[in-house]
Phi, psi and omega in degrees: 000141177302135184298326179297317179295314180302310182297322180295318181294319177297316180295320178301313180298315183286331178281321189271327183270082183239154180283143175222136183261086183103169181307134193292331181292309176297327179290323176299321177296317179297321178298312179297322180296317179298318179294323179295318178297316179298322180291321178295323178094358178198168181288132186285166174270338188199149179222153175231143175237111179264115192230146169291163180301323181291327175294313180299316181301322185270001180248327190295334185253000185251144180280135179280128183297145179063021180261356186080026176094009182279156177237171166103158179303313185298320178300312181298318181294316182296314180298319178299319179292322179294320180286307175065026180246074188294341179296343178279349177050241187281005175248020189296328186273008180294334186256018178297136179255171177297323177297321177298320179296317180296314179297321179300315179297320179296317181290326175298318179295334181267006181055045182296330183233142178236134177262132183233126177287132177247127179255161177077020177241175177295163182298326178254092182215130172209145179221120183252130183243127178249128189233134171215116183061233179262011178257142177206154178224147183221136180233129182245134175241135180219148168073323178218152194293340177244012185272088176285122181256334181216136169232126180235149169228122182053039175086354181260126179288122177252353174205134179209130181214116173294149185298327187261033176305136182307127177093353181265346181243140174270142180283096182282352176294347176283349181286134169198155190296320180302312180289328178297316178295318178299318178298313181300324182288332187241356184300140171289113187305329180297338179286340185232355188300313185299313183290324179286325174299318178296318178298315179298313184292306184294313186287327175294321182296317182287332176294316178295321178296321179297326178282327185273335181252168180263076183262137172056224180275001177056039182298316181299313181297315181295319181298315182293325182290341185262359185228159173294150186282051175281160188301320183296323181284323175298317181298315180294314183297315181295321180294314178298323180296322176299320177292320175309308184294316183295314182292338179269006176087024178303129183279059177227140180286155176228143172274120189272165170223134182058033178078010186231132175291318178300321179289323177296319177295317183291328177291334192251311189299315178298323180293316177299316183294317179292322179299319178294316180300320182272004178056044178281156178285167176300319180297319179295323176296315178304315183293321177294322178293328174300316180297313182298309184294319181285326177294325174297317178296323177302313180291317186288341179298335181269343186257321186096169186292326182228138179191188175276357180269124183292117185292339181291342173297314177300314182294319180294317177301323180289319175298320177300319177299318180292324177296317175301319177299315180297331178275006178083022180294153177283170175303317180298318179293324176295316177299316182293329176300315179297313180299315181300324182286309185286337174287341181271302188243022181295348180264006181297129184272154170258113176247040174099163177278129181185184188302325184289352175302325180297324178291322178294323175302313182295322179294316181295321180289326174299319178294322181292319180291322172299315179300321177297313182294322175300313183297321181293339176262010177077022182250131174212155176292145188261159178302138181096347176272099184066233182268003181292130181255180185287336179236144181305316180295328176292324177294316177301317180294319181295315179295321178296319178297317177301318182291321184276310185267313185293332184259014179300314179295321176302316180301317180297316183289326176301312181295317180301318179293317183297321184263006174082018180273355183237123175281135184246000000 
């Protein structure tokens, strides 16, 4: 394998598979808020959160961890300002105290923070402003959940970084399933072990918590109770349970993929469950997780981190690809697993982070397991059937284009309906 491709794939895994304490959009807001408070130098009298529609969509329905069950942009911003430890990034809310929760409720009642929709910006855009008297500080995050691009104090930029600064982005155009499988087969496990160990540990823990506790809509628990304990149902139930817990504000970290905890859970838990069922070695599990995580990145490079396209479809298709790998499938069968999955449920919409995400996880994984079984029997959807193209990577690109460009209007209308701007 070309060294540039190898190095890029290792960097993608280490850059993208990072821990996040709670749903990433509210945590990104808390991170920006903490940095704004630190820049201001004291606790503000008032705060504003200027957000893209996708940030608002993904925050309004999900519980913020350690908040005492609260939801919303304002909750996340207030907690971030109270904590003020921006060096913790996406794990910033791990240290919230009971006093912080009480203060947050008091400040919410006083309308301490205001959320403002910003149009004409990227899907992942937020800017938090902290104000006291005639002093103010503002922190902007764009394109990625920890990517601070601007820090201002009293209108003067004290930090500014364009997203595409040379050397800060990995070339994801190098991703393709053939090379991903080749990489998985030959990667030096020590290059990826630490990050994959963290993914296995963190994501398994929240999946088990989701099954044992009454989190969210309890999709995982209900799903498992209705089926025989075969591996496919256990895999689906445990993955959905992890999403149940995360969306309900479970105070446990998750290793994310493509900026999403649900996608990180979906990329990993089914693969772990199948590896155990098939009595695979630890090394074989690592190699399968490389396929799952990188195949998700391959799909998401065409869609972006936030859109109207439900990202767990990408993650489920990738988990299906890894399951095919664990069963000894060929590169072609792995490719067909992805095509079969996204040709089936590629139109699933994202209407924000909330309890029903766990149900979407279970639906996407059922499609992925069907796609895997079809591929193992030499069956795949053919070019010309819907968006399916003559080559698997072309199909991934076509579905991605549909998700990013074709569903832009859908994204606008989803938000309009959610915030009451559209009469139905």
